[in-house]
N, C-alpha and C positions, 0 to 999 in steps of 0.2 A: 683798450676797452672792448674791441671786437670780440675777444674770446672770454670776457668776464662772465657773461651769462652761460656760455657753453661750459666753462670750467665749473661754474656753480652747480649746474645739473649733473655734470660728470663726476664731481668729487664729493658732493654733499647729499646724495640720494637718501642716505639713512636719516639725515636731518629732516627731509620732507615728510617722512612717516609721522613725525611728531608735530611739526609746526611749519607754517609758510610765512616768510617775512611779508610785511604789509606791501612793500613795493612789488614783490612777485605776485602776491594775491591779486593786486589790481590788474597786473598784466594777464593773469589767468582768467579773470572775470571777463576780459574783453575778447577771449578766444573761444572757438568751438573745438572741443576735444572729443575724440572718438575713443571708445574702450570702456573700461569699468572704473568707476569712482567708488572707492571704499572709504567710508567714514566711520571711525570708531567712537566719535564723540558727537557733539552738537554740530549741525550744519545750518548756518544762518545765511540767508540770501537777502539782498536789498531790492531785487527785481525778480522776474520770472525764472523758475527752474524748469528747463525744457529737457525731456527725455523720451525716448521711444517706449521704454518700459522701466518700471521701478519695482524692485524686489524688497518687500518689507516682511520681516518675520518668516522668511522662507516662501512667501506667496508673491508671485509676480503679477503685476497689474499692467495692462496696456491701455486701458481706458479708465478715466476718472470722472465720468459724468454721472454722479450720484448725489442724492440728498443725504446729508448726515442722519444717522439713525435717531438722533435726539437734538432738539433745539430748545430754546428757552420755554416754549409753550406747546411742544408736541413730543411724542415718543412713537417711533415706528417699530412695530413688532418685527424682530429679526426672523429670517427664514429658519426652519427647522428641518430635521431629517425625516420626520414622520409626524402623524397627527398629534401624538402625545407630546413630542418635543415642541411642536408649534404651540400647543396649549400651555406648556410650561413657559415658553417665551412670552405668551400673551399675559400670563399672570405677572411675570417679572416686569413687563413693560407697564402694566397698569400700576403696580406697586411703585415703580419709579416715577410715574406721572403724578401720583399723589404727593410727592415730595417737592413739586415745582410751584408751590404756593398758589394753587388754583383759587380764584375768587370770581365774584359776579362780573367784574370788569376785566378779568384776565383768565379766561377759561383755558383748560389744558386738554388737548386731544390725543387719544391713543389711536394711531392709524394702523388699520389691520389690512395687510396685503392679501390677495387671493390665496385660498388654500383651505384645508380642513383642519380644525382646531378641536382637540378633545380636552374638555374641562372636567372630566369625571372626577369626583361626583358632582361638584358644583363650582361656581365662580361668583364672587360677591362684588357688586358695585356699591361701595360704602362711603364714597367721598363726593360731596357736591362739587359741581363745576368741572368734573373730569368726565369727558365724553368719549364714547366708543364709536369710531367712524370707519366704515369700510373704505379702503383706498379707491375702489372702483364704484362709481355711482350706479345704483341698482334700480330696477323697476319691478314691483311685485304684482301689479294688476293691469288689466286692460278693459276695454269696453266691449259689450256684446249687445247686439240688437235682438229683441225678442218681441213676441206678440202676446199681449195680456188676454184675459178671458173675454174682453169686449171686442177683440179684434184690432185693438190699437197697437201700433208699433212703438216700443219704448227702448230705452238703453239702460243697461245695468252694468255694474262693476263686477268683474269676475277675477278670480285668482289666476295669475299667469306669471309666476316668479322667474326672474332671471338675475342671478347673483352668484358670484364666484367665491364669496366668503361664507363658510359654513362652520358655525361654532356649536359643538355638541355637548350636552350636559344640562344641568339645571342652573339657570342664570338668575341669581337673586339680586334684588335692588333694595337697599335699606336707606338710601339717601335721596332726597329730592334734588331738583336743579341738575338733572343729568340729561344727556341726549344720546340716543342710540340710532345709528343710521347705516343703511346699506349693508345689512348682514342678515343671515339666516340663523335663527336660534332654534336648534333642532334637539329632539330627544326621541329615543326609539319607542315604538309602540304607542304613539300618540300620548305619551306622558307629558307632564308639565315641563316646559322649557323656560318659561318666564315667570318668576315668582317674586313679585314686589311685596314688600311689607309696609310700604307707605302709599298713601293715596296718590301722591305725585302730581299735584296741581301744576307744578312747574317742570314736569317731565315731558320730554318730546321724543317720540318714536317716529322716524320717517323711513319709509322703504325697508320695512322689517317683516320677515316671515317668522311665525311662531308655531311650534307644534301644538301647544295648548298653554293656557295661562292659569294662574292660581284662582281657585274658586273662592266665593264668599268675601271678596274684598272690593275696594273702590278703585276705579280707573278714572282719574280726574285730570289727566294731562291732555296733550295734543298728539293725536295719532293720525298720520297721513300715509296713505298707500301702504297699509299694514294688512297682513293676512294671517289667519290662524285656522286650525281645525275646529272640531266641536268644543263646546263649553269654554268659550273665550270671553274675555273682557267682562267679567262679573257674573259668572254662572252661580247657581245654588245660593241665591239670595244676595248676590253682589250688586254693585251699583256702577253703571256707566254714566258718569257725570261730566266727563270731559268733552272735547271736540274731536269728532271722528270724521275724516274726509277720505273718500275712496278706500274704505276698509271693507274687508270680506272675512266672514267667519262662518262656521258650520252651525249645527243645531245647538239650541240652548246657549245662545250668545247675547252679548250686549245687555247685561242686566237681567238675566233669565232666572227661572225658578219662581216658586210661588210668592216669595217676598223680594224678588229682584226688582230693580228700578232702572229705567232708562230715562234719565233726567237731563242728559247733556244735549249737544247739538250734533246731528247726524246728517251728512251731506253725501249723496252718491254711495251709500253703504248697502251691503248685501248680507243677509243672515239666513240661516236655515230655519227649520221648524222651531217654534217656541222661542223666538228671538225678539229683541227690542222690548224688554220690559215684561217679565213674567207677572209681577205684581202691579206695576204701573208704568205707563209710557207717558211721561209728563214733559218730555223735552221737545225739541224742534227737529222735525224729520223732513228732509227734502230729497225727493227722487231716491227713496230707499225701497228695497225689495226684501220681503221676508217670506218664510214658508207658512205652513199651517200654524194657527195659534200664535201669530206674531202681533206685535204692537198692542200689548196688553191682552194676554191670553185669558182663558176662562176664569171668571170671577175676578179678573183684574180690571184695570181702568185705563182708558185712553183719554187723557185730559190735556194733552199737549197740542201742538200745531203740526198738521200733516199735509204736505203738498206733493202731489205727483208720486204717491207711494202705492205699492202693490203688496197685498198679503194673500195668503191662501185661505183655506177653510177655517172658520172660527177666528178670524183676525179682527183687529181694531175693537178689542173688548167684547168679542163674540164668543161663541162656543159651538164647535163642530158637532157636539152631541146633543145640542138643543136643550140642554138641561139647566144651564146656569150661566147666563151671559153676564158680562161685566158692566162697567159704567162708561158709556161713550159720550163724554161731555166736552170734548175738545173741538177744534176747528179742522175740518177735513175738506181739502180742495183737490178735485181731480184724482181721487183715490179709488182703488179697486180691491174688493175682497171677494172671497168665495162664499159658499153657503154658510149661513149662521154667523154673519159678520156684522159689525157695527151695532153691538148690543142686541143680541138675537132673541133672548128668551123672554118669557112672559113676566118680566120683573120691572117693567117701566124704568129701564135704566138708560134711556137715550134722551139727551138734552142738549146736544151740541149743535153746531152749524155745519151743514153738509152742502157743498156746491159741486155739481158735476161729478158726483160719486156713483159707483156701481157696485152691486153685489149679487149673490145668488139668492136662492130661496131662504126664507126664515131670517131675513136680515132687517136692519134698521128698526130695531125694537120688536121684531117678531109679529105675532098675531094679536096681542092685546092692545087695547086702545091707549094712546098716549095720555099720560097724566102730567108729564113735565112740559118743557117748552122747546122741543127741537125745531130747527129751521132747515128747510130743504129748498134747494133750487136746482132744477134739472137733474134729478137723481133717478137711478134705475135699479130695480131689483125684481126678483121672482116671486113665487107664491108665498102667502103668509108673511108678508113683509109690510113695512110702513105702518106699524101699529094697527094691523087689521084692515087697512085699506086695500091690501092685496097687491098684485103685481102692477108695475107701471114702468113705462119707458121714459117718462118725463114727469116726475113727481115734484110738486111745488107745494110747500105747506109751512104754516107756522101755527102757533097755539090759537090764533084768532080765526083759523080756517080760511085764511086768505093766502094768495100766492106770496112767497117770500120776495121782497124787493130790496 
């Protein structure tokens, strides 16, 4: 019996190429073998398979610490050889994700690794509950201390993007219930990069940079740490009715234009000139900063709630040209505007409540006597202000000519 196994291997080698008897297979499984194992069929193991390297399909791998490119509820975009190839892979990954039965209780995520992705001419998110998530968490804004016109130090949100995922082209969205996170949606020449065709009250954008957004539409979702260039989030008569937190945009943004509406909730947001409601600013604004003509520009209305907000010339339903102020009927606490702010012209358009607010000349109703019922507590403005009462560093008033209490 001593030579039986030796004789078996010595005389039956050709047989080993096709099959291994069970008894011998058990013996082999208990041994460590050096060299090359070539398998022409299936290889089944009942425990760990240990190797220094494995060659599959002509590709040798020495480390296998990776996440599979697809799971039951996610698809990772594969690497590409250039921007166009990566864009193609992104399209394919999204298409694949839509087949994984996404639902409200079982969302599917398309995970986008760092890189540049070209989607020319466009890319469509057309399926609810399929999300687009950058692999690396990003931050698009930071805080900056500034001094307002009264000499008070304040803090505002500024654009400061840091994100390794850049998707170029026109990104369209025709389905609600989607999330977009930690990506830059770019388009050359400040052209539109985000083009939603739905109001998207259940849409969430977090940590997203946009070149520009579609004009004349409604933005009703949740937007956190998002930035854009000019004409964003409802320019040209659009509506910003969603919730915006730590968002930054340029001129004519957040429901801008003559018939634009800013009816949502805005916290720590910054806009350029003519931002936050071209037609009306009826929402809630906390610690927001706008440029000239912001928060209900000329002939507009500021009927919402404003706390710790700063605007430029002709803001808060004012008019920098002193020709045609709007309706300042909201509640304003610790807000600051430039000349011609808070219902500036001789139109008796001021009827709100103003507490610890300041502005320049021709403000708070301008030079004509009040005919409505504004209330003031510790407000300050320059010449030809407060309904003809003139400049004051501590104006207190209500319609009964008594201090507001």
